[in-house]
C-alpha positions as CSV (number, residue, x, y, z in Angstrom):
1,M,32.5,-9.2,19.8
2,R,33.3,-9.1,16.1
3,R,31.8,-6.4,13.9
4,P,30.3,-7.5,10.5
5,T,32.5,-6.6,7.7
6,L,31.4,-4.6,4.7
7,A,31.7,-7.7,2.5
8,L,29.3,-9.6,4.8
9,F,26.8,-6.7,4.7
10,A,27.0,-6.6,0.9
11,L,26.3,-10.4,0.8
12,L,23.3,-10.0,3.0
13,V,21.9,-7.3,0.7
14,L,22.4,-9.4,-2.4
15,V,20.8,-12.5,-0.8
16,A,17.9,-10.7,0.9
17,P,14.6,-10.8,-1.0
18,P,13.6,-7.5,-2.6
19,G,10.8,-5.5,-1.1
20,A,7.3,-5.6,-2.7
21,G,7.9,-2.3,-4.5
22,A,11.0,-3.6,-6.2
23,M,9.2,-6.7,-7.6
24,C,6.2,-4.8,-9.0
25,R,6.6,-4.1,-12.7
26,C,3.6,-1.9,-12.9
27,P,4.4,1.8,-12.6
28,H,2.5,3.7,-10.0
29,V,0.1,6.2,-11.7
30,R,-0.1,9.3,-9.6
31,T,-3.4,11.1,-9.3
32,P,-2.8,14.6,-10.5
33,R,-3.5,17.5,-8.2
34,C,-5.8,19.9,-10.1
35,A,-6.7,23.5,-9.4
36,S,-10.1,22.4,-8.1
37,A,-10.0,19.1,-6.2
38,D,-13.7,18.5,-6.5
39,E,-14.0,19.3,-10.3
40,K,-15.4,16.4,-12.3
41,H,-14.6,15.7,-16.0
42,K,-16.1,13.9,-19.0
43,I,-14.7,10.9,-20.7
44,I,-15.2,10.9,-24.5
45,L,-15.3,7.4,-25.8
46,K,-14.3,6.8,-29.4
47,I,-14.7,3.5,-31.2
48,D,-12.6,3.4,-34.3
49,L,-12.6,0.0,-35.9
50,A,-10.4,-0.6,-39.0
51,V,-12.5,-1.8,-41.9
52,E,-11.3,-4.2,-44.6
53,N,-13.7,-5.4,-47.3
54,D,-16.7,-4.0,-45.5
55,T,-15.9,-6.0,-42.3
56,V,-14.1,-5.4,-39.1
57,E,-11.8,-8.1,-37.6
58,V,-12.3,-9.0,-33.9
59,I,-11.0,-11.9,-31.9
60,T,-12.8,-14.9,-30.6
61,Q,-11.6,-17.8,-28.4
62,S,-11.0,-19.8,-31.6
63,G,-9.3,-17.0,-33.6
64,P,-10.1,-13.9,-35.7
65,Y,-13.7,-13.3,-36.9
66,R,-15.0,-10.7,-39.4
67,V,-18.1,-8.7,-38.5
68,P,-19.9,-7.0,-41.4
69,V,-19.9,-3.2,-40.9
70,A,-23.6,-3.3,-41.8
71,D,-24.2,-5.4,-38.7
72,L,-22.7,-2.6,-36.5
73,N,-24.3,0.4,-38.1
74,G,-27.0,1.9,-35.8
75,K,-26.3,-0.6,-33.0
76,I,-26.5,0.5,-29.4
77,V,-23.2,1.0,-27.4
78,F,-23.7,0.5,-23.7
79,F,-21.0,1.3,-21.2
80,L,-20.3,2.1,-17.6
81,F,-17.3,2.8,-15.3
82,M,-16.2,1.2,-12.1
83,P,-13.5,2.2,-9.6
84,K,-10.0,1.0,-10.5
85,G,-9.6,-2.8,-9.9
86,E,-13.3,-3.4,-9.3
87,V,-15.3,-5.9,-11.3
88,F,-19.0,-5.2,-12.0
89,Q,-21.3,-7.7,-10.3
90,G,-24.4,-6.7,-12.2
91,F,-25.8,-4.1,-9.8
92,R,-26.3,-0.6,-11.2
93,Q,-25.4,1.0,-7.8
94,E,-21.8,-0.4,-8.1
95,A,-21.1,1.8,-11.1
96,I,-19.6,5.3,-10.8
97,A,-22.5,7.7,-10.4
98,D,-23.6,9.2,-13.7
99,S,-21.2,6.9,-15.7
100,I,-23.8,4.6,-17.3
101,T,-24.0,5.8,-20.9
102,F,-25.6,4.8,-24.2
103,G,-24.7,5.7,-27.7
104,T,-25.0,4.5,-31.3
105,M,-22.5,3.1,-33.8
106,Q,-22.1,4.9,-37.1
107,G,-20.8,2.2,-39.3
108,A,-17.5,1.1,-37.6
109,T,-17.1,4.2,-35.5
110,A,-18.8,6.0,-32.5
111,T,-18.0,9.0,-30.4
112,I,-19.9,9.2,-27.2
113,P,-19.3,11.6,-24.3
114,T,-20.2,10.8,-20.7
115,A,-21.6,13.2,-18.1
116,A,-19.0,15.1,-16.1
117,A,-18.7,12.4,-13.4
118,F,-15.0,11.7,-13.0
119,A,-12.5,13.1,-10.5
120,P,-8.9,12.6,-11.4
121,G,-7.9,9.0,-11.0
122,E,-8.1,5.6,-12.8
123,Y,-11.3,3.8,-13.7
124,E,-12.5,0.5,-15.3
125,L,-14.5,0.9,-18.5
126,L,-17.0,-1.9,-19.2
127,L,-18.5,-1.8,-22.7
128,F,-20.5,-3.8,-25.1
129,V,-22.0,-3.2,-28.6
130,D,-25.5,-4.8,-28.9
131,V,-24.9,-6.5,-32.2
132,A,-27.0,-9.7,-31.6
133,A,-30.7,-9.7,-32.3
134,G,-32.9,-9.3,-29.2
135,G,-31.0,-6.5,-27.4
136,G,-30.9,-6.2,-23.7
137,F,-28.8,-4.6,-20.9
138,A,-26.2,-7.3,-20.8
139,P,-24.0,-8.8,-23.4
140,Q,-25.2,-11.9,-25.1
141,R,-23.7,-14.3,-27.6
142,G,-22.8,-12.4,-30.8
143,D,-22.4,-9.0,-29.1
144,L,-19.0,-7.2,-29.1
145,A,-17.4,-6.6,-25.7
146,A,-14.3,-4.5,-24.9
147,F,-11.4,-5.4,-22.7
148,D,-7.7,-4.9,-22.4
149,N,-5.2,-7.3,-21.0
150,T,-2.1,-5.5,-22.1
151,G,-1.8,-3.1,-19.1
152,C,-0.7,-3.7,-15.6
153,D,-3.1,-5.5,-13.2
154,P,-5.8,-6.2,-15.9
155,T,-9.3,-7.3,-14.9
156,G,-9.8,-9.3,-18.1
157,V,-13.3,-7.7,-18.5
158,S,-12.5,-4.0,-18.7
159,V,-10.3,-1.2,-20.2
160,R,-8.4,0.9,-17.7
161,V,-8.9,4.7,-18.2
162,A,-6.9,7.4,-16.5
163,V,-8.5,10.8,-16.0
164,G,-6.4,13.9,-15.3
165,C,-7.4,17.5,-14.7
166,E,-9.4,17.8,-17.9
167,D,-11.8,15.9,-20.1
168,T,-10.3,12.6,-21.3
169,T,-10.6,10.8,-24.6
170,V,-10.2,7.0,-24.8
171,T,-10.1,5.3,-28.2
172,L,-10.9,1.7,-28.7
173,T,-9.8,-0.2,-31.8
174,N,-10.2,-3.7,-33.1
175,Q,-7.7,-5.1,-30.6
176,H,-10.0,-4.2,-27.7
177,F,-13.0,-6.1,-29.0
178,I,-14.0,-9.8,-28.8
179,I,-17.2,-11.6,-29.8
180,F,-19.1,-12.3,-26.6
């Protein structure tokens, strides 16, 4: 019986399909090991929209749109967090416990802390700014909604946030917002 040669083995390695780990372009984010495994942390949300001529530019399906800063001032910001990769189906119970948070825009900015509800790991932030008249607990036409499709494995409706062994700050800028 003939033994395979080194050249044949090398050819098989080159032709064989790569494993799933080799094809994934997304780096694996490791959950840090903290001094206290059950300690929970806050997430401080910062909205920092660039202003030009008293307006902020956001995107729409048909291109950029300018929202007057006066239309944002004093408006309610509503957000919640879901486990990584999960999409909110509209039931409050699906959200991370104590993550449902409200705040207020001050012009084109806001700084809103959550409760200490987050163990180290990754989460999905779902957020909207209640710009349109009428209010409500769900975005409606004319509201601003945040999302991020630049990262790995995006949901298309959320912003991925990683929490380590301390409170985490996430800053959202114009590129994160669309007109709903």
